[in-house]
C-alpha positions, 0 to 999 in steps of 0.5 A: 462784262464783255464777251469773247467771240465764241460766247457771242456766236454761241448765243447768236445762231447765224440766220443763214449759212455759210459759215466762214469755214464753209467759205474757206473750204469752198475756196480751197476746193475751187482754186487750191489755196487761200488768198486774202480775197478769200479771207475778206469774202469769208469775213463779209459773208459770215459777219466775222472780223477779218482777224477771226477769219485769218485765225480759222484759215491758219488752223485747219489742216485742210486749209493750210497746204496748197493743192494741185490738180492732183492732191495726195495725202499720206497717212502719218498715223500710228498704225501706218507708222507701226507697219513700216516705221514710217518708211512709206512717208519718205518713199512717197516723197521720193516717188512724187519729188515733193516734200510734205506740204509742197506743190509742184511748180506747174500746180499739177500735183501736191503732197500733204499728210493726214492722220488717220484715214481709217485703213489701219488694218491694211497698213500704209495708207494714202488718199488721192482725191476721194479715193483711199489706197493702202497696203504694201504696194501703195507707193508703187501705185501712187508713183504710177498714178494708178491708185485703187480703192483699198479693201474695207475692214471686216467686222465680226461679232463674238456675240450670238446676237450682235449689238453694234455690227448689225443694221439699224431697223428703228425698232428701238425708236418705235418701242420708245415712242410708246412710252414716256421719254423719262422711261427711256432716259431711266433705261439708259441710266440704269444700263450704265452706258458709258461713253465710247470715245474718251473718259467713259462718262455715263451717257444717261447723266449727260442726257439728264443734265441737258434735259434739265438745262434752261432753254426750250431748244435742245440739240444732239451733236454726234462727234464723228470726228474719230481722229484716234490713229488706229481706230476705224470704228465710227467710220465702219458704223457710219458707212455700214450701219448709218441707220443705227446711228440715226436711230440712236440720235433720234432716241437721244433727242426723244429722251432730252426733248431735242428736235434737231441733231448734227453729225460732225464727220471728219473730212478724212473719211470721204465716203461717210458723209454721202452715205449718211446723207442718203441714209437720212433721206431714206429715214425721212421718206420712211417717216423715221425722221422729220415731223411727227415721227410715227404719229407720236408728235415727236419731231426730230431731224438731222443735218450732216456737216464735215470737218476740215482736218484737226485731231483736237476737234474731237474734244467736245468744246472744240468740236462745237466751235468747229461746227459753228465755223470757228477755229477749233480750239478748246473752251474752258468748262464750266459751262459744259455743253449740256448746259450751254453748247451749240449757239448757247443751247443745251447740247448733248455731245456723244460719239458714234459708237455710244449712240449706236448702243442706244437702240438695243437698250430701248428695245431690250432694256437695261438688264439685257444690256448688262447681261452682255458682259457679265461681271464687267461694264455693261454692253459690248465694245468694238475693238480695232486691230492694226495691220500687224495682226494676222487677222486684223479688222474690227471685232465686237467683244464683251467687256472683261475679255482678256487682251491676250484672247483679243490679240492671240485668239481673235487676232491670230497673233502677229504676222510672220511670226513676230512677237508683241512687244507692246500695245497702245490701247485707246488711241494716242492719249492711251498708255502703252501695255507691254507684251508681258501684261496681256492677261489684263481684262479689256475694261475701263478700270482694269486698263486704267490700273495699267495706265491705259484706257478703253478710249475708241477701242483701237489696239495698235501692236508694235512688234519686237523690231520697234525702236522705243525711242523712235516710237516716243518721238513719233507720238510726241510729233503727233501731239505737238502738231495737233495741239490747238495752241490755246494753252501754253502747257500743251503748246510749249510742253509737247514741243519741249518733250519732243526736243528732249527725246529727239536729241542725241544721248540720254534723256534727263528722266527727272526733267522729262517727268517734271514736264509730263506732270506740268502737261497733265496738271496744267493743260486745258483739255485731254490732249495735253493732259493725256499725252503724258500717259504713253510716254510714262508707260515707255519710261516705266516699261522700257527705260533703257531703250528710251534712254532715260538717265 
């Protein structure tokens, strides 16, 4: 039976870098655009067919728009949209005299779009080079060529002793190395640590599957491609507590028998990668990474890799393809990555926040972890509040905390006396909770009952001025743009949905709901399968404003 390109590369790890994606990214950095010569060179160095390299070059946002000597990317994410209903995008285009995706004739300046830069707490954001600016006067500053570094979000914990908003000290790893790896795995399973980025799958079960899979070499991959507009949790943890993440990775490696790990960082976070590099070097110097850690005989080291701009690469199979330098499209499962992932090896894929929980479990045990949220899901959760709140930023809360407490007590309500019309919780695949349902506890099952999700923990508020039809258009524009295109229900269906809500006049409700069902049942991954959730919420709670007939 013949194997496709992905299967071949998953089974055959390249003996020497760079990948085709690495070569293409270097070419854009060097001369601002890709040429056919660049593609041929990438094919020659990587050993891939030229057609495959063309597919890679036409997939990632970082490779598509031509770049001038000065390159500006404006955020079109949902939190920035909620701040001014997208007016900043047109204002930046007017100020620079360029449309999105254009470059000036003299190649002096270019303008692109991006989602998201992780400055959702300040409102409209843009990036120039490696500098991110944000806030009410950002358009004036970019027009004057005087962009400045935006203030980072503040993080506060509602717990007496923070679990996540703290520095890593490697005590969990030292404790685990004194015991058998099976004891650590059992503790993570008993703690019922659920994934903090999507479906909430139990981390301990995923580790167990990888540990039992055939193959001597196991791999730990950190999904640090946090692309949910409104969330900046992973960014904060990578940049403020990188040792906590690295310790969590090493613990995962010890539990499953892996000696190698990768952190796959989104390119939209320019500070994260160098901070992680430096933290990994410090850990090696201190003997917390590398060979024979703590004299235990356990070897584990980490490599940091950068993405190239794609939301769907947050899906684990697409992420592994991108990590191998391929087009970041979704792969049908089974086999799951825990059985056959990076270059065919059993691979654990967890996101940043998930792994940052593990040091606490290793040091304190499953019972102590469960006690952090009595009567609810074990552990704690970081939540992000967008610029609409009086006290935006990131907060560590116990599961089960009512949404009303998070929004009005911790978040201080909305700015300037505005009222909460709706909240999107958990990212663009999460449903939308009306402002009348704020008594809902923040937890997996309770949010699911409202058509919402924990997801990455973003809480994006929309005030009473929000046009629901415009919001639906914004969400579907994002969904259609970010589809990887592999399955036609998602590729075509999201575009058709966008056309339906963008047209003048009423929307045919029966036809729209039929389309949403097709997306949900027929899509290959959670992107197409999850995008119906927020639209269904708008149909249920705001039918007149949406214009569904």
